[in-house]
C-alpha positions in Angstrom: -44.7 -65.5 49.7 -45.6 -69.1 50.0 -49.4 -68.9 50.5 -52.0 -68.8 47.7 -53.8 -65.5 46.9 -56.7 -64.5 44.8 -57.5 -61.3 43.1 -59.4 -59.6 40.3 -58.2 -57.8 37.2 -59.0 -54.1 36.6 -62.2 -53.7 34.6 -61.5 -52.6 31.0 -64.8 -50.9 30.9 -63.6 -48.3 33.5 -60.2 -47.0 32.1 -58.6 -43.8 33.2 -59.7 -40.9 31.0 -56.1 -40.1 30.1 -52.9 -42.1 30.6 -52.6 -45.5 32.3 -53.4 -47.1 35.6 -50.8 -49.7 36.8 -51.6 -52.3 39.4 -49.1 -54.8 40.8 -50.7 -58.3 40.8 -47.9 -60.4 42.2 -44.2 -60.4 43.1 -42.8 -63.9 43.2 -39.2 -65.3 42.9 -37.8 -62.1 41.4 -40.7 -61.6 38.9 -43.2 -58.8 39.0 -46.6 -59.2 37.4 -48.6 -56.0 36.7 -51.8 -55.1 34.9 -51.9 -51.9 32.9 -55.2 -50.3 31.9 -54.9 -47.7 29.3 -57.0 -44.6 28.7 -56.5 -42.1 25.9 -52.9 -41.2 25.1 -52.4 -37.5 24.5 -48.8 -37.9 23.2 -46.6 -41.0 22.5 -44.8 -42.4 25.5 -41.2 -43.6 25.4 -39.9 -46.4 27.6 -36.5 -48.0 28.4 -36.7 -50.5 31.2 -33.7 -51.9 33.2 -35.3 -55.3 33.2 -36.7 -57.8 30.6 -40.4 -57.4 30.0 -43.0 -59.7 28.5 -46.3 -58.1 27.8 -49.7 -59.5 26.5 -52.8 -57.6 25.5 -55.8 -59.0 27.3 -58.4 -56.7 25.7 -58.3 -53.8 23.2 -55.7 -52.6 20.8 -52.4 -50.7 20.9 -49.6 -49.6 18.5 -46.1 -49.9 19.8 -42.8 -49.0 18.0 -39.8 -51.2 18.7 -36.5 -50.7 16.9 -38.2 -48.7 14.2 -40.8 -51.4 13.6 -44.5 -50.5 14.1 -46.3 -53.3 16.0 -50.1 -53.3 15.9 -51.2 -55.3 18.9 -54.7 -56.7 19.5 -56.2 -59.1 22.1 -54.0 -62.1 22.6 -50.9 -60.6 21.0 -47.7 -60.5 23.1 -44.2 -59.2 22.8 -40.9 -59.8 24.7 -38.7 -56.7 25.2 -35.1 -57.4 26.5 -33.8 -55.0 29.1 -32.6 -51.6 27.7 -34.8 -52.0 24.5 -36.2 -48.5 23.7 -39.9 -48.7 22.7 -42.6 -46.1 22.2 -46.3 -46.5 22.9 -47.9 -44.7 20.0 -51.6 -45.4 20.4 -54.1 -47.3 22.6 -57.8 -47.8 22.5 -59.3 -46.6 25.8 -59.9 -49.8 27.9 -56.9 -51.6 26.5 -55.8 -54.1 29.2 -52.3 -55.5 29.4 -50.4 -57.9 31.7 -46.7 -57.5 32.0 -44.1 -59.8 33.6 -40.7 -58.3 34.5 -37.7 -59.2 36.5 -37.0 -57.1 39.6 -34.6 -54.1 38.9 
């Protein structure tokens, strides 16, 4: 895509009750940018992606476990996860808003 676009992020004051809502914001030159809006987690969620992932917390708080290390993330914190890195989302505050940037699988 070679033309400019404009959008609006999901409103953190309207999260899903449970789980997460994921919205693709852009797909450019092999990179995918998504916003994740977290609701209440009922159980921890395990992830292993086939692509590198960079994630930043725009609003809220979350607890992530990577390689046995507990990461408490708050607004402005970010983490880079190389492809095939197992990680577990342990906790989120409802309304936690994230942006992720990944390569295409």
